[in-house]
N, C-alpha and C positions, 0 to 999 in steps of 0.2 A: 552474556543476558542470562538472567536467575529466572527461575521457573515460577515465580512472585508476579512477572508479568503476563502470563498467560492465566492466574485467575482473576486478575479484574477484570471488567467488561468495561471498555472504553466507548468513546461515541464512537458510534457506527451509523453508516449509510447504507440505504439500497443500493443499486444498480445503476438506478433512474434517478436518485439523488446525488449520486456520485458524478453521472454526467451534466447535471447541473451545476455541480461545483467545479468540475472542470472546464467547463464555457467559461465560468466566475472566476479562473485563473490559478483552482489548486493545482500540485503537481502530486503526478501519480509516481509512489516509491513502493516498486515489485520488490518484495523480497523471497521470490523464491530462488529454486535454484539455476545455474546456468542453463543447463538443459531444457527448461522449463523454458526460460526467458527466451531462447532460440527460437524454441519452437511455437510460440505466438507470444505476445506482450502490447498494451494497449496502448496506442501511440501517443510519442511525447511522454511517456512515464521513462523512469530512471532504474535503473537496475540496480539495486544493493541489495546482496544477499543478506539474510537475516543474522545470519551470525557474523557480519562484518558493520552491522548499522552502526554501533555503539561509537566502533572505531570512526567510521564514516562522516560521524553525524555533523561535521565540521562544514561538510560538501554542502550542507542542505541550506535552502534559505531560511531566514528566521523572517520572512515580511509574506509568506506565502503560506494559507491552509498547506498540509502534508497529508495525502490521502493515502493508507498504506492499503496493500492488496497482495495476496495468495490464491491458491488455486480453491481453496474452501471456505477462509476466514481466520482460521485458527492462528497460523503464524504471523498473520498483518495485524491481528487483536494484540499477541504483545508485541508487535512491534511497534504501534500503535502508540500502546503503555509506556513503551522505551522512550517513544519521541514527545511524551507527553510528561516525562520526567524531567528528560535533560530540558524544557524549555518549550517548547513545538506547539504551535497550533496542530493537532493531529488527529484524525477521526481514522475509522477502520472501516474498508467497503467490505461489510457482512456476506458472506456467502460468497466473496469473492471472484474467480472464473467464471464460477456454476452461472450464478446471476447476471453475470456481466452480459454472457454469451445469450443466455435465455433473454436481458432486452434488448438483445439486437446490438450489446456494442460493438463497436471495430475494431479489431486485431490486426496485427502485422505481425512477421516471423524474421528472423535472422538477428545481426545485431546493430 
């Protein structure tokens, strides 16, 4: 992933909007490190660390909205840009885990 993915602003949604999109079928892609994923993640999300995302993009469905997620929204912003360039419908969850928790979003731990 190149640095340019972090300079453009992808579409972004709040955690409240993200909860609605998830209820409508969006798939959450958690791009954080393994230890962060194990500590807490959104139920039903899939884990693909940012450094592996481009190489594993063929594992993602191309018929669903992809909602990228990280701790504060910066890494997932670059991930959403990359996925959009690869032809996916992708948006970033702005402020990530910070806002998700503040909005009362559910989290689970473990793998």
